[in-house]
VMD Tcl script that draws the C-alpha trace (Angstrom):
set ca {
  {1.87 158.70 198.61}
  {-0.61 158.55 201.49}
  {0.23 161.06 204.27}
  {1.71 159.60 207.45}
  {-1.32 160.51 209.64}
  {-3.64 158.58 207.31}
  {-1.28 155.58 207.25}
  {-1.30 155.66 211.05}
  {-5.09 155.74 211.06}
  {-5.25 152.76 208.69}
  {-2.92 150.75 210.95}
  {-5.01 151.68 213.99}
  {-8.18 150.60 212.17}
  {-6.60 147.25 211.25}
  {-5.57 146.63 214.86}
  {-9.07 147.57 216.03}
  {-10.61 145.18 213.49}
  {-8.39 142.31 214.68}
  {-9.27 143.11 218.29}
  {-13.00 143.11 217.52}
  {-12.65 139.78 215.70}
  {-11.01 138.19 218.75}
  {-13.73 139.68 220.97}
  {-16.40 138.20 218.69}
  {-14.79 134.75 218.89}
  {-14.62 135.00 222.69}
  {-18.29 136.01 222.83}
  {-19.28 133.08 220.62}
  {-17.40 130.70 222.92}
  {-19.54 131.91 225.83}
  {-22.68 130.88 223.91}
  {-21.35 127.47 222.88}
  {-22.80 124.64 224.99}
  {-19.86 122.29 224.25}
  {-17.27 124.83 225.42}
  {-19.32 125.89 228.46}
  {-19.93 122.35 229.67}
  {-16.48 120.85 229.10}
  {-14.64 123.93 230.41}
  {-16.31 123.30 233.78}
  {-15.35 119.60 233.91}
  {-12.16 118.29 235.56}
  {-9.32 116.24 234.08}
  {-9.61 114.60 230.68}
  {-13.15 115.92 230.18}
  {-12.10 119.56 230.48}
  {-8.74 119.16 228.75}
  {-10.12 119.35 225.16}
  {-11.31 122.92 225.75}
  {-7.97 123.94 227.28}
  {-6.14 122.52 224.25}
  {-8.67 123.92 221.77}
  {-8.19 127.47 223.08}
  {-4.53 127.34 221.89}
  {-5.43 126.04 218.42}
  {-5.72 127.55 214.94}
  {-9.34 126.35 215.01}
  {-10.11 128.52 218.03}
  {-8.36 131.50 216.46}
  {-10.58 131.13 213.40}
  {-13.85 130.49 215.25}
  {-14.07 126.75 214.51}
  {-15.90 124.99 217.35}
  {-16.40 121.45 218.66}
  {-19.64 120.70 216.79}
  {-17.99 121.34 213.41}
  {-15.91 118.19 213.93}
  {-17.98 116.18 216.41}
  {-21.48 117.26 215.38}
  {-24.29 117.96 217.84}
  {-26.23 121.06 218.82}
  {-23.96 123.73 220.38}
  {-26.94 125.92 221.34}
  {-28.82 123.36 223.45}
  {-26.98 122.10 226.55}
  {-29.44 119.24 227.12}
  {-29.28 117.95 223.54}
  {-25.74 118.92 222.58}
  {-24.71 115.23 222.40}
  {-27.94 113.92 220.96}
  {-27.36 111.80 217.80}
  {-30.72 113.09 216.62}
  {-29.13 116.54 216.51}
  {-26.21 115.25 214.44}
  {-23.80 114.31 217.23}
  {-21.08 111.95 215.91}
  {-18.66 111.85 218.82}
  {-15.02 110.91 218.34}
  {-14.41 109.75 214.75}
  {-12.74 106.41 214.16}
  {-9.14 106.61 213.03}
  {-9.96 105.75 209.42}
  {-12.68 108.43 209.38}
  {-10.42 111.27 210.60}
  {-9.28 112.42 207.12}
  {-12.88 112.47 205.88}
  {-13.92 114.48 208.96}
  {-11.19 117.07 208.39}
  {-11.82 116.97 204.65}
  {-15.32 118.38 205.09}
  {-13.58 121.76 205.36}
  {-10.16 120.99 203.86}
  {-11.32 119.44 200.58}
  {-8.15 119.97 198.56}
  {-5.92 118.77 201.38}
  {-7.98 115.58 201.73}
  {-7.43 114.79 198.05}
  {-3.67 115.40 198.37}
  {-3.45 113.31 201.53}
  {-5.37 110.32 200.15}
  {-3.15 110.30 197.06}
  {0.06 110.28 199.10}
  {2.02 107.39 200.58}
  {0.65 108.43 203.98}
  {-2.95 108.31 202.78}
  {-2.50 104.96 201.05}
  {-1.58 103.44 204.43}
  {-4.74 104.73 206.09}
  {-6.06 101.99 208.36}
  {-2.85 100.03 207.96}
  {-0.58 101.76 210.46}
  {-0.31 105.00 208.50}
  {-0.71 108.48 210.00}
  {-3.84 110.62 209.92}
  {-4.30 114.39 210.11}
  {-4.04 114.41 213.92}
  {-0.70 112.58 213.81}
  {0.99 115.79 212.65}
  {-1.52 118.57 213.40}
  {-2.79 117.36 216.79}
  {-6.41 116.73 217.70}
  {-7.69 119.58 219.89}
  {-4.60 121.80 219.98}
  {-4.66 121.92 216.16}
  {-1.48 123.44 214.75}
  {-1.40 125.72 211.72}
  {0.08 124.14 208.60}
  {3.73 125.13 208.35}
  {7.14 123.61 207.81}
  {7.57 123.50 211.58}
  {5.31 120.43 211.54}
  {7.99 118.59 209.55}
  {10.44 117.80 212.34}
  {12.54 114.91 213.52}
  {10.53 114.27 216.70}
  {7.23 113.85 214.83}
  {8.45 112.09 211.69}
  {10.61 109.51 213.45}
  {7.57 108.15 215.28}
  {6.94 106.22 212.06}
  {10.10 106.23 209.93}
  {13.62 107.71 209.53}
  {13.77 111.49 209.15}
  {16.02 111.70 206.07}
  {13.33 111.94 203.36}
  {11.34 114.45 205.40}
  {14.50 116.50 205.97}
  {15.22 116.69 202.23}
  {11.66 117.82 201.50}
  {11.74 120.44 204.23}
  {15.04 121.84 202.94}
  {13.59 122.05 199.41}
  {10.56 123.98 200.70}
  {12.20 126.35 203.20}
  {13.42 128.92 200.68}
  {10.01 129.02 199.02}
  {8.17 129.47 202.30}
  {10.52 132.30 203.27}
  {9.88 134.02 199.93}
  {6.11 133.74 200.34}
  {6.26 135.30 203.80}
  {8.54 138.13 202.66}
  {6.49 138.89 199.54}
  {3.26 138.95 201.51}
  {4.76 141.51 203.88}
  {5.98 143.69 200.98}
  {2.59 143.54 199.22}
  {0.79 144.56 202.42}
  {3.16 147.51 202.69}
  {2.33 148.55 199.12}
  {-1.39 148.37 199.93}
  {-0.95 150.57 202.99}
  {0.67 153.19 200.76}
  {-2.10 153.00 198.18}
  {-0.18 151.17 195.47}
  {-2.01 148.88 193.03}
  {-1.26 145.33 194.15}
  {-4.31 143.22 193.23}
  {-2.57 141.23 190.49}
  {0.47 140.49 192.65}
  {-1.72 139.57 195.60}
  {-3.73 137.12 193.50}
  {-0.53 135.66 192.04}
  {0.89 135.15 195.52}
  {-2.39 133.59 196.69}
  {-2.29 131.09 193.82}
  {1.39 130.27 194.38}
  {0.83 129.82 198.12}
  {-2.04 127.40 197.47}
  {0.07 125.35 195.07}
  {2.88 125.35 197.60}
  {0.61 124.14 200.40}
  {-0.45 121.12 198.33}
  {3.14 119.91 198.60}
  {2.88 119.57 202.39}
  {1.04 116.26 202.02}
  {3.12 114.92 199.15}
  {5.96 112.67 200.30}
  {7.72 112.29 196.92}
  {11.06 114.07 197.34}
  {11.74 114.72 193.65}
  {8.26 116.10 193.03}
  {8.55 118.39 196.04}
  {11.90 119.66 194.77}
  {10.72 120.28 191.19}
  {7.42 121.90 192.22}
  {9.16 124.09 194.80}
  {11.61 125.28 192.12}
  {8.75 126.07 189.71}
  {6.82 127.99 192.37}
  {9.97 129.91 193.29}
  {10.19 131.20 189.70}
  {6.65 132.54 189.97}
  {7.52 134.19 193.29}
  {10.67 135.72 191.81}
  {8.52 137.26 189.06}
  {6.21 138.79 191.67}
  {9.27 140.05 193.55}
  {10.52 141.71 190.35}
  {7.17 143.55 190.00}
  {7.44 144.80 193.57}
  {11.05 145.87 192.95}
  {9.88 147.89 189.93}
  {7.16 149.66 191.94}
  {9.50 150.34 194.85}
  {12.21 151.53 192.44}
  {9.81 153.93 190.71}
  {8.68 155.25 194.09}
  {12.28 155.75 195.17}
  {13.02 157.68 191.95}
  {9.91 159.80 192.50}
  {11.05 160.61 196.02}
  {14.54 161.46 194.78}
  {13.10 163.67 192.02}
  {10.93 165.40 194.61}
  {13.92 165.92 196.88}
  {15.95 167.33 193.99}
  {13.09 169.66 193.02}
  {12.82 170.90 196.60}
  {16.60 171.36 196.73}
  {16.60 173.33 193.47}
  {13.72 175.49 194.70}
  {15.52 176.21 197.98}
  {18.74 177.00 196.11}
  {16.88 179.30 193.74}
  {15.23 181.06 196.68}
  {18.63 181.50 198.31}
  {20.12 182.92 195.10}
  {17.23 185.36 194.70}
  {17.70 186.37 198.31}
  {21.41 186.96 197.79}
  {20.78 188.85 194.55}
  {18.19 190.98 196.29}
  {20.67 191.83 199.03}
  {23.35 192.71 196.46}
  {20.97 195.18 194.76}
  {20.07 196.68 198.13}
  {23.76 197.22 198.86}
}
mol new
graphics top color blue
foreach p $ca { graphics top sphere $p radius 0.5 }
foreach p [lrange $ca 0 end-1] q [lrange $ca 1 end] { graphics top cylinder $p $q radius 0.2 }
display resetview
């Protein structure tokens, strides 16, 4: 087991790394012509930057030009089509624009009932995730307010219920695996297994077939339960080791006490 001072140092290093990452993103924003220009503009022209700063894109260093094109390093030519500027994509082009980064998600979306209604009144990525204040993919995006803009909530509710237990398991297992890593326990296989299961789970977010969501969620849960059993075994072994150590220390202290008492009896 790693000593407590070292564990504390590791946690401090992780916090420092996260802080430096956020500082790097902030510094990059200062050098980005799109952010600099629009942040100084009033009303609807400055609003995209305000919204973007709250987004998962901002948190991960994804900037305006990666969706809209253009040259973020040249203020005068930032919106020059010759520099790749595309502007606001048409509604039917939104999935393709997002799919440049989210390739697997694009495939899932286009194969779904939502994707098949693209250009015919169906939703696009921004309908659920937002446009500039992009929200992280999670079950919170499946909600009555959003879904009922287009249709009744019942089917979405059933899918969300089927996925909630699985999402909770993924979150809990990730936390337990990170704890094992902090204490120097081998966790690569479990971490990879969780990564694969999480990716499979996330493909369900864009599938609107209730029965498939239920069956796939159940199958993924079995994989997660297996990972949980591996963690239980490691934690159980560690607990036994600690108990054995405590017993050994107790026996040693008892033996020392007995020797002390015997020594006193001989002295008397």
